[in-house]
C-alpha positions in Angstrom: 43.6 92.7 125.8 45.2 94.2 122.8 48.7 95.1 121.5 50.4 98.4 122.3 52.2 98.8 119.0 49.0 97.9 116.9 47.0 100.2 118.9 49.5 103.1 118.1 49.7 102.5 114.7 45.9 102.1 114.0 45.9 105.6 115.6 48.4 107.2 113.4 46.2 105.8 110.3 43.0 107.5 111.6 43.9 110.8 110.1 45.8 113.9 110.6 43.5 115.3 113.3 43.3 112.2 115.2 47.1 111.8 115.2 47.5 115.6 116.2 45.3 114.6 119.1 47.1 111.6 120.2 50.2 113.6 120.5 49.1 116.4 122.4 48.0 113.8 125.0 50.7 113.1 127.6 52.1 109.8 127.5 50.9 107.1 130.2 53.3 106.0 132.6 54.1 102.3 133.2 53.0 100.9 136.5 54.5 97.5 136.2 56.3 94.6 133.8 55.7 91.3 133.5 58.1 89.0 131.7 56.4 85.5 130.0 58.2 82.5 128.4 61.6 82.8 130.0 63.1 79.8 130.9 67.2 80.5 131.5 67.2 84.2 132.1 65.6 85.7 135.2 63.0 88.6 134.6 65.3 91.0 136.1 67.9 90.6 133.4 65.4 90.7 130.6 63.6 93.7 132.0 67.4 95.6 132.7 68.2 94.7 128.6 65.0 96.4 127.2 65.9 99.8 129.0 62.0 100.3 130.0 61.9 101.7 133.4 58.9 101.6 135.9 56.6 104.9 136.8 58.4 106.6 133.8 56.3 107.8 130.7 56.5 105.5 127.8 55.5 105.9 124.0 55.8 103.6 120.9 59.4 104.4 120.2 60.4 103.5 123.7 58.5 100.0 122.7 60.4 99.9 119.3 63.9 100.4 121.4 63.2 97.8 123.8 62.6 95.3 121.2 65.5 96.1 119.3 67.7 96.1 122.4 66.4 92.3 123.2 66.9 90.8 120.1 70.6 92.5 120.1 71.3 90.3 122.9 71.3 87.2 120.7 69.2 85.4 123.4 65.9 85.2 121.9 64.0 83.8 118.4 61.1 86.0 119.0 59.7 89.2 121.3 56.3 90.3 122.0 55.5 93.5 124.0 51.6 93.8 125.0 49.6 95.9 127.2 47.4 95.2 129.8 45.2 97.8 131.7 43.8 96.6 135.0 41.6 99.6 136.3 43.7 102.8 135.7 47.0 101.0 136.0 49.1 100.3 132.7 50.8 96.9 132.7 53.4 95.9 130.3 54.0 92.3 129.4 57.4 91.4 127.9 56.6 87.9 126.2 59.9 85.9 124.8 60.8 82.7 123.2 64.2 81.8 124.4 67.0 80.4 121.6 67.9 77.0 122.7 71.9 76.6 123.8 73.9 75.1 121.0 75.4 71.9 122.8 77.4 70.5 119.7 77.7 70.8 115.8 79.0 68.5 113.3 79.0 67.7 109.5 78.0 64.5 107.6 78.3 63.1 104.1 81.6 64.9 103.5 83.9 62.3 101.4 85.1 64.1 98.7 86.4 67.2 99.9 88.6 67.7 103.0 86.2 67.4 106.2 88.6 69.9 108.1 88.1 72.6 104.8 84.4 72.1 105.5 84.5 72.6 109.1 86.6 75.9 108.5 83.5 77.4 107.0 81.2 77.0 109.9 81.5 80.0 112.5 79.4 78.4 115.9 80.2 78.8 119.1 79.3 75.8 121.2 77.6 76.6 124.6 76.1 79.8 123.4 72.6 80.5 122.2 72.1 79.3 119.1 72.6 82.1 116.2 70.5 81.2 113.2 71.9 83.8 111.1 75.3 82.2 111.6 73.8 78.6 111.0 72.6 80.1 107.8 75.7 81.7 106.8 77.5 78.7 107.3 75.2 76.6 105.2 75.4 79.0 102.3 79.5 78.9 102.7 79.6 75.0 102.3 77.4 74.8 99.5 79.5 77.8 97.8 82.6 76.0 98.8 81.2 72.7 97.0 80.1 74.9 93.8 83.6 76.2 93.7 85.1 72.7 93.6 82.7 71.7 90.5 80.3 70.0 92.4 77.2 71.7 91.0 74.7 69.0 91.9 75.5 69.0 95.6 73.0 69.9 98.5 73.5 71.0 102.0 70.7 71.0 104.4 70.5 71.8 108.1 69.2 69.3 110.7 68.2 70.7 114.2 68.0 68.2 117.2 66.6 68.9 120.5 68.0 66.5 123.1 66.3 67.9 125.7 64.1 71.4 126.4 66.4 74.6 125.8 69.1 72.7 124.0 69.9 72.1 120.6 72.5 69.9 118.4 73.0 71.2 114.6 74.2 68.7 111.8 75.1 70.0 108.3 74.0 67.2 106.1 75.8 67.4 102.7 74.6 65.3 99.5 78.1 65.9 97.5 76.7 64.3 94.1 78.7 64.0 91.2 81.7 66.5 90.3 80.8 68.2 86.7 83.1 67.6 83.9 84.1 70.4 81.6 83.1 69.2 78.1 84.0 72.2 76.1 86.0 75.6 76.4 84.8 78.5 74.8 86.9 81.4 74.4 85.3 84.9 73.0 87.1 87.9 71.5 90.5 86.1 70.6 91.3 87.3 67.4 95.2 86.2 66.8 95.0 82.7 68.6 92.5 80.0 67.9 90.5 78.6 71.1 92.5 75.4 71.0 95.9 77.6 71.4 94.6 79.3 74.3 93.1 76.2 76.2 96.3 74.5 75.6 98.2 77.1 78.1 95.6 76.7 80.3 95.7 74.1 83.3 91.7 73.9 83.2 90.8 71.6 79.9 88.0 69.7 78.5 87.4 65.9 78.9 88.9 63.8 76.4 89.4 60.1 75.0 92.3 59.2 77.4 91.6 58.4 81.0 94.0 61.3 82.0 91.6 63.6 80.3 89.4 64.0 83.1 87.8 67.2 82.4 87.6 68.3 86.4 86.6 71.8 87.2 88.4 73.6 90.0 87.6 77.0 90.9 91.1 77.9 91.9 92.7 76.5 89.0 90.3 78.7 86.8 91.2 81.7 88.9 95.2 81.0 88.3 94.2 80.6 84.5 92.3 83.6 84.4 94.6 85.9 86.4 98.2 84.1 86.0 98.7 81.7 83.1 96.9 83.6 80.1 98.0 86.9 80.8 101.7 85.6 81.2 101.3 83.5 78.1 99.8 86.7 76.0 102.6 89.0 77.4 105.0 86.6 76.2 103.8 87.3 72.5 103.6 91.1 73.1 99.8 91.5 74.2 101.2 93.1 77.7 97.2 94.4 77.8 95.5 91.3 77.8 92.9 90.5 79.9 90.0 88.1 80.7 87.1 90.2 81.2 84.3 87.3 82.2 84.5 83.9 82.9 81.3 81.6 83.4 80.4 78.0 83.8 77.2 76.9 82.2 76.5 73.5 83.8 74.0 70.5 83.5 73.8 69.2 87.0 71.6 66.4 85.7 74.2 65.3 82.9 77.1 66.4 85.0 78.6 68.2 82.2 79.4 71.9 81.8 80.8 74.4 79.6 83.6 76.9 80.7 83.0 80.2 78.6 85.9 82.8 78.8 85.9 86.6 77.4 88.9 88.1 76.6 90.4 91.4 75.3 93.6 90.7 73.4 94.9 94.4 73.0 97.6 95.4 70.7 101.3 93.7 70.4 103.6 95.8 72.0 107.3 96.3 70.9 110.1 96.8 72.8 111.2 100.4 73.0 114.5 101.9 74.9 116.1 100.1 77.6 117.8 102.0 80.7 119.5 101.0 83.6 119.8 103.1 86.7 121.5 103.0 90.1 124.4 100.4 89.3 127.9 101.0 90.6 129.6 97.7 91.0 129.2 96.8 87.4 129.6 99.3 84.3 126.3 99.5 82.0 127.7 97.8 79.3 128.2 95.0 81.5 124.8 94.7 82.5 123.6 95.4 78.9 125.2 91.9 77.9 122.2 90.3 80.1 119.2 92.3 77.9 117.6 89.7 76.2 115.8 91.6 73.1 118.9 91.9 70.8 121.5 94.6 70.3 120.9 98.3 71.6 122.5 101.5 70.6 124.1 104.0 72.8 120.6 105.7 73.5 119.0 102.4 74.7 117.0 102.3 71.4 117.2 99.1 69.5 119.2 98.5 66.6 117.0 97.6 63.7 113.3 96.3 64.0 112.3 96.3 67.3 111.2 92.7 68.5 108.1 91.8 70.1 108.0 92.0 74.2 108.2 88.7 76.1 107.6 88.9 80.0 109.1 85.5 80.4 112.3 86.7 78.9 112.3 89.9 80.7 111.8 88.3 83.9 114.6 85.5 83.2 116.9 88.6 82.6 116.0 90.0 85.7 116.6 86.7 87.6 120.3 86.8 85.9 121.0 90.1 87.0 119.9 89.4 90.4 122.0 86.1 90.4 124.9 88.3 89.0 124.8 90.7 92.0 124.3 87.7 95.0 127.2 85.8 93.4 129.6 88.8 93.8 128.8 89.5 97.4 125.7 91.8 96.9 123.5 89.6 98.7 121.0 92.5 99.7 121.0 93.8 96.3 117.4 94.9 94.8 116.7 94.8 91.4 113.1 96.2 90.3 112.0 95.6 86.7 110.1 98.6 85.2 107.8 98.3 82.1 106.7 101.7 80.8 103.7 101.7 78.1 103.6 104.4 75.7 102.7 105.2 72.0 105.4 105.2 69.6 106.4 108.0 66.8 104.3 106.1 64.2 101.1 105.6 66.8 102.5 101.6 67.4 102.2 100.8 70.9 105.7 100.7 72.5 106.9 99.3 76.4 110.1 101.0 77.5 111.9 98.8 80.0 114.4 99.7 82.8 116.2 98.3 85.5 116.2 100.3 88.6 119.1 99.1 91.3 119.6 99.5 94.9 123.1 97.4 95.7 123.7 98.1 99.1 127.0 97.4 100.4 128.8 93.9 99.5 128.7 91.2 102.3 131.5 89.0 103.5 131.3 85.9 105.3 131.9 86.3 108.9 131.8 82.6 110.0 130.3 79.4 109.1 128.3 77.4 111.4 127.7 73.4 111.4 124.4 72.6 113.4 122.9 69.1 113.8 126.4 67.0 113.2 126.9 64.2 115.4 127.8 61.4 112.7 131.6 62.4 111.4 134.2 64.8 112.1 133.8 68.2 111.5 136.3 68.9 109.3 135.0 66.6 106.7 132.4 68.7 106.4 134.2 72.1 106.2 136.4 70.4 103.3 133.4 70.0 101.2 132.4 73.7 101.6 133.8 76.0 99.3 133.3 79.2 101.2 135.6 80.6 104.1 135.3 83.4 106.4 136.5 86.5 104.7 135.1 85.7 101.2 132.8 87.9 99.5 129.4 86.3 99.7 128.6 84.0 96.6 124.9 82.5 95.9 126.6 79.9 93.5 129.3 79.0 96.0 126.7 78.6 98.8 124.5 76.2 96.6 127.5 74.2 95.7 128.6 73.7 99.3 125.1 72.6 99.9 125.5 70.0 97.4 128.8 68.7 98.4 127.8 68.5 101.7 124.7 66.6 101.0 126.5 64.3 98.5 128.8 63.1 101.2 125.9 61.0 102.5 125.9 61.0 105.9 122.9 63.1 106.6 119.0 62.6 106.0 117.9 63.7 102.7 116.9 66.2 101.8 118.9 68.4 104.5 117.4 71.7 105.5 118.5 74.7 103.4 121.4 76.9 104.6 120.5 79.9 106.6 122.2 83.1 105.7 122.0 85.6 108.9 123.5 89.3 109.1 126.7 89.5 111.5 126.0 90.4 115.1 128.0 93.8 114.3 125.7 94.4 111.2 128.4 94.5 108.6 132.2 93.5 108.9 133.5 94.0 105.8 137.2 95.0 104.4 136.7 96.6 100.8 139.5 96.2 98.1 138.5 98.8 95.4 140.2 100.6 92.4 140.1 104.3 93.6 139.0 105.2 90.2 135.4 103.5 90.7 135.4 103.6 94.5 131.6 104.6 94.4 130.7 101.7 92.3 132.0 99.3 95.3 130.9 101.6 98.5 127.6 102.2 96.9 125.5 104.4 98.9 127.8 104.3 101.7 129.4 107.3 103.3 132.9 107.4 105.6 133.7 110.0 108.5 137.4 109.7 107.6 139.3 108.7 104.0 143.2 108.3 103.9 145.1 108.1 101.1 148.5 106.6 101.3 149.4 107.4 97.7 150.1 110.5 95.9 147.4 111.4 93.8 149.0 112.6 91.1 150.4 108.9 90.7 147.3 107.7 90.0 146.4 106.8 86.3 143.5 109.6 86.5 144.1 111.5 89.5 140.8 113.9 88.6 138.7 110.6 88.6 140.0 109.5 91.6 139.7 112.8 93.6 135.9 113.0 92.3 135.5 109.2 93.6 136.7 110.0 96.9 134.5 113.2 97.5 131.5 111.1 96.4 132.3 108.5 99.2 132.8 111.2 102.0 130.0 112.1 104.5 129.5 115.9 104.7 131.9 117.3 106.7 134.0 114.4 106.7 137.5 114.6 106.6 140.4 113.4 103.5 144.0 112.8 104.3 146.1 113.0 101.3 149.7 111.9 101.5 151.6 113.9 98.5 155.1 115.5 98.8 154.7 119.2 98.2 158.5 120.0 98.2 158.9 117.9 95.0 158.9 120.1 91.7 156.4 119.7 89.4 156.3 116.4 88.1 154.5 113.8 85.6 153.3 117.3 83.9 150.8 118.1 82.8 148.6 115.8 85.1 150.2 117.2 88.2 146.3 117.6 89.8 146.8 118.7 93.2 148.9 121.7 91.7 145.9 122.5 89.7 148.0 123.0 86.3 146.1 125.0 83.5 146.0 121.3 81.3 144.2 119.3 83.7 141.8 122.4 84.6 141.0 122.7 80.8 139.2 119.6 80.4 135.4 118.9 81.3 134.2 116.0 83.7 130.8 114.1 83.1 130.2 112.2 86.1 133.7 112.4 87.0 134.8 111.0 83.4 137.1 113.1 81.5 135.3 114.1 78.2 138.3 116.2 76.9 138.6 120.1 76.4 135.9 122.4 75.2 137.5 123.2 72.1 137.4 119.5 70.9 133.6 119.2 70.9 131.8 119.5 67.6 128.8 121.9 67.8 126.3 122.6 65.2 125.2 125.8 64.1 122.7 125.8 66.4 125.1 125.4 69.7 127.3 128.0 68.4 125.8 130.6 71.1 126.0 128.0 74.0 128.9 126.0 73.4 130.6 127.3 70.7 132.0 130.6 72.2 135.0 130.4 74.7 135.0 132.9 77.4 136.1 133.7 80.9 134.5 135.3 84.2 136.7 138.5 83.4 134.7 138.9 80.1 131.4 138.2 81.1 132.1 140.5 84.1 132.8 143.3 81.4 129.8 142.1 79.3 127.7 142.7 82.7 129.1 146.2 83.1 128.5 147.1 79.5 124.8 146.0 79.8 124.4 148.2 82.7 125.3 151.3 80.6 124.2 152.5 77.3 127.3 151.6 75.4 125.6 148.2 74.1 122.1 149.0 74.5 119.8 152.1 74.7 117.6 152.2 78.2 114.4 151.3 75.9 116.2 148.2 74.5 117.4 146.9 78.0 114.0 147.6 79.4 112.6 145.1 76.7 115.4 142.7 77.2 114.6 142.0 80.5 110.9 142.4 80.1 109.1 138.9 80.5 106.5 138.0 77.8 106.1 134.2 78.4 105.7 132.5 81.6 108.3 134.9 83.3 110.6 134.4 80.1 112.3 137.3 78.4 114.6 137.7 76.0 117.0 134.8 76.6 116.6 135.3 80.5 114.5 134.0 83.2 113.3 137.3 85.2 111.7 136.0 88.7 111.3 138.0 91.9 113.6 136.7 94.8 114.4 138.0 98.2 116.9 141.0 96.6 114.3 142.1 94.1 114.2 141.1 90.3 116.9 138.7 89.1 117.4 137.8 85.5 119.0 134.5 85.3 120.1 131.7 82.8 122.6 128.9 83.0 124.0 126.5 80.3 125.7 122.9 80.0 127.7 121.1 77.2 129.2 117.9 77.5 131.5 118.2 81.0 131.0 122.0 81.4 128.1 123.9 83.2 127.6 127.8 83.4 125.3 129.9 85.6 124.8 133.5 85.8 122.7 135.6 88.0 122.0 139.5 87.5 120.1 141.2 90.0 118.5 144.1 88.1 117.4 146.5 91.1 121.0 146.1 92.7 124.8 146.2 91.2 125.3 142.6 91.7 126.1 139.6 89.7 127.3 136.1 90.0 128.9 134.2 87.1 130.1 130.4 87.4 131.9 128.7 84.7 132.6 124.7 85.7 134.3 122.0 84.3 132.0 119.4 85.8 128.4 118.8 85.5 125.6 119.4 88.1 127.4 122.1 90.2 126.8 125.3 88.3 123.4 126.1 90.2 124.7 125.0 93.8 127.7 127.1 93.3 125.7 130.2 92.1 123.5 129.7 95.0 126.0 129.2 97.7 127.9 132.3 96.2 124.8 134.7 96.2 123.9 133.6 99.8 127.2 134.9 101.0 127.0 138.1 98.7 124.0 138.9 100.4 125.0 137.9 104.0 122.2 135.1 103.9 125.2 132.6 105.0 128.7 132.8 106.1 131.6 131.4 103.8 132.4 127.9 104.3 135.7 128.2 103.0 138.3 130.7 103.8 140.2 132.8 101.6 143.4 131.2 100.4 146.7 133.1 101.5 149.0 135.0 99.4 151.7 132.8 97.1 155.1 133.5 97.3 157.8 132.0 95.2 160.1 129.7 97.7 163.7 130.0 97.5 166.2 129.5 100.0 166.5 132.9 101.5 163.1 132.5 103.0 164.2 129.6 105.1 165.5 131.8 107.8 162.2 133.6 108.0 160.2 130.5 109.1 162.6 128.7 111.2 162.6 128.3 114.9 159.6 128.0 117.3 156.3 129.9 117.5 154.1 130.8 120.2 150.3 130.9 120.2 148.0 133.5 122.1 147.4 132.1 125.4 150.4 129.4 125.0 151.0 126.4 123.0 153.4 125.9 119.6 152.8 126.5 116.2 154.0 123.8 114.1 154.7 124.0 110.2 154.2 121.6 107.4 156.5 122.0 104.5 155.3 118.8 103.2 152.6 116.0 104.0 154.2 112.8 105.1 153.1 109.5 106.0 149.8 108.8 108.0 150.0 105.2 109.6 147.8 103.3 112.0 149.6 101.8 115.4 150.3 98.1 114.5 149.5 97.5 118.2 146.2 99.6 118.5 144.6 100.1 115.2 142.4 102.7 116.8 145.5 105.0 117.1 146.5 107.4 114.2 149.9 108.7 113.6 150.6 111.7 111.6 154.3 113.4 110.9 155.1 117.2 110.1 158.2 119.0 111.9 156.7 116.7 114.8 155.0 113.6 115.4 151.1 113.5 116.4 148.7 111.1 117.7 144.8 110.9 117.2 142.4 108.3 119.3 139.3 109.8 117.5 139.7 109.5 113.9 141.6 112.4 113.2 139.0 114.7 114.8 141.7 116.2 117.6 145.7 115.5 117.7 148.1 115.3 120.5 151.9 115.9 119.9 154.1 113.4 121.1 157.4 114.6 120.0 160.0 117.7 120.0 160.6 119.3 117.0 162.3 116.9 114.4 163.4 119.5 111.8 166.9 119.2 110.3 169.3 121.9 110.7 169.8 122.5 106.9 167.4 122.1 104.0 169.9 119.8 102.0 168.4 116.4 101.5 170.2 113.5 103.8 172.2 110.9 102.6 169.9 108.3 103.8 167.4 109.3 101.2 169.1 107.2 98.6 167.8 107.2 95.1 165.2 109.8 96.2 167.7 112.3 96.5 167.5 113.4 93.1 164.1 114.3 92.5 164.1 115.9 88.9 164.7 112.1 87.5 161.5 110.7 89.2 159.0 109.4 86.9 155.2 109.0 87.1 153.6 105.4 88.0 150.8 104.9 85.5 
């Protein structure tokens, strides 16, 4: 009898010629399979797991796969495959040593650590064959746990008990020993602070004279020192790049002492650079700058005077104050993201620029106040202690004060559960009261389908700003209803915004803020070309006509003017290839004004945009070009012809009109009030010469009255003081 694998291996080692002969011979077939050593498992189970089939040819690779498959079942400690030849018959013997079934496992000797924490490191399943690899992993995990806790003299051994054949019990026997005490902390690489100063800001400290200076070592505490406490303390001194590159514990398990050694890289000191705030609408930039902790800053965000060293604690505390400011003013869901941007300053010194990016969301109002768990006093007593009422804007400060007031009543077990803040069932249920000049600061990113103005726009203090704010709050395709008496003469001159007076349109607007007319700006000589030239669309069009002819430049000069010489840039023009051919384009902007000009070189086409508002020139120019080349339909119809009104024209417009297909045409000589029904707030009424009703947010209207036009144009007596319109004054 000899082992099959050994025989094959020996043949392979005899030389290339013999190996070739063995490969040329046909593989033998297995006549029968015998299983030995099994106690729990049946022979058929073992043979089926091996994958060997009787009366099938077999080679050494099949034997290797069979042994591997049997070990993978986790049922065996050892597997041997032997070959037995009886005459011309080939018999295979699979000899196995089954693993005992784990009845129970336990730990012994655990006193200084929690037994549950130690047992949590063991991954053994009772009632299954004993996994010796899992036993060793558990032993190593327990040993590692003790080492991390500073018990470097601890020993963990495994005892296997056999209560009966085929069964096993495992005991993890722990000798804890004494916990090592840190006798010294050594810091390498520190240049600006001594070892003593560094250790002072750690929770892990060496043992000392007093009883409370135990010098205990805890792996988790050291981890917090290395990753949190020391980096935060160094960052408060301006060392933003500080890091602990290595930490090691040199222990003497015999004496129970250890030395903790840290290697650090301090990095340079960072000074505070510029400061910026983005996304704020509810509060002005000036209001939020008051929370900035690093001294006064200029309008460009740079520090005034010498820049202080950066402190992360002060920066985080300022961010917390900003978050509380929003929470105390209803913005419970506001998110403040502090950012630190590191860079090298103009003089080579490291600088950290700071920024607050704010997502305000919508303000939250208190829908209702629920009191749960009260069975000792009248609910009125509790509500009198609460300083928040339904309908109020949410305030974190008042929520805390209400909690303290209720707690101080003395009726309830202390400490009381913290108050729970939940969104209302309908998501948001908020009525917003806001200054129209700062509407976007209040509504944030929320957009509305319909906005109704029941005040005449030119009576606002800054009507241009009000109009800009309203447009920002509207959804694309939204509707704006404005009540304004168009039959009144021009009043509040020159700020009659909706009549587009020359004085109103001559001013520039930066983000909706009036920055004055263009000729009030002070331009240096380097800006004379872009901001110091006052022109209009007609002059620019005549200039375009002149450039296309030879009145100004020769053909050779024009060709050179529009030939790119650097990254598609020619002499003052970007020359690009577009769907309509080559296009020369350029734009410009100064405070509150923007221009955009496109000249199609291969076609007789030009678009010119002069805007007294920033951020719209390119958009308007692109839209006009799309309409010009029929890539899009005009979104706004051409305005009707304007005729100066006089009384003799009244006869031309009086009477009823019939639309094609039937139906009356109604005229609107003035825009009269728009009001919601006091009975049903979903119903909206509007008055022209007839009264209209809408129940779908103004998208469709139903006529509900006959023609109410008066017989004459004279102002009726019941108009009272409004009959004398020329004495009306503008309300600021």
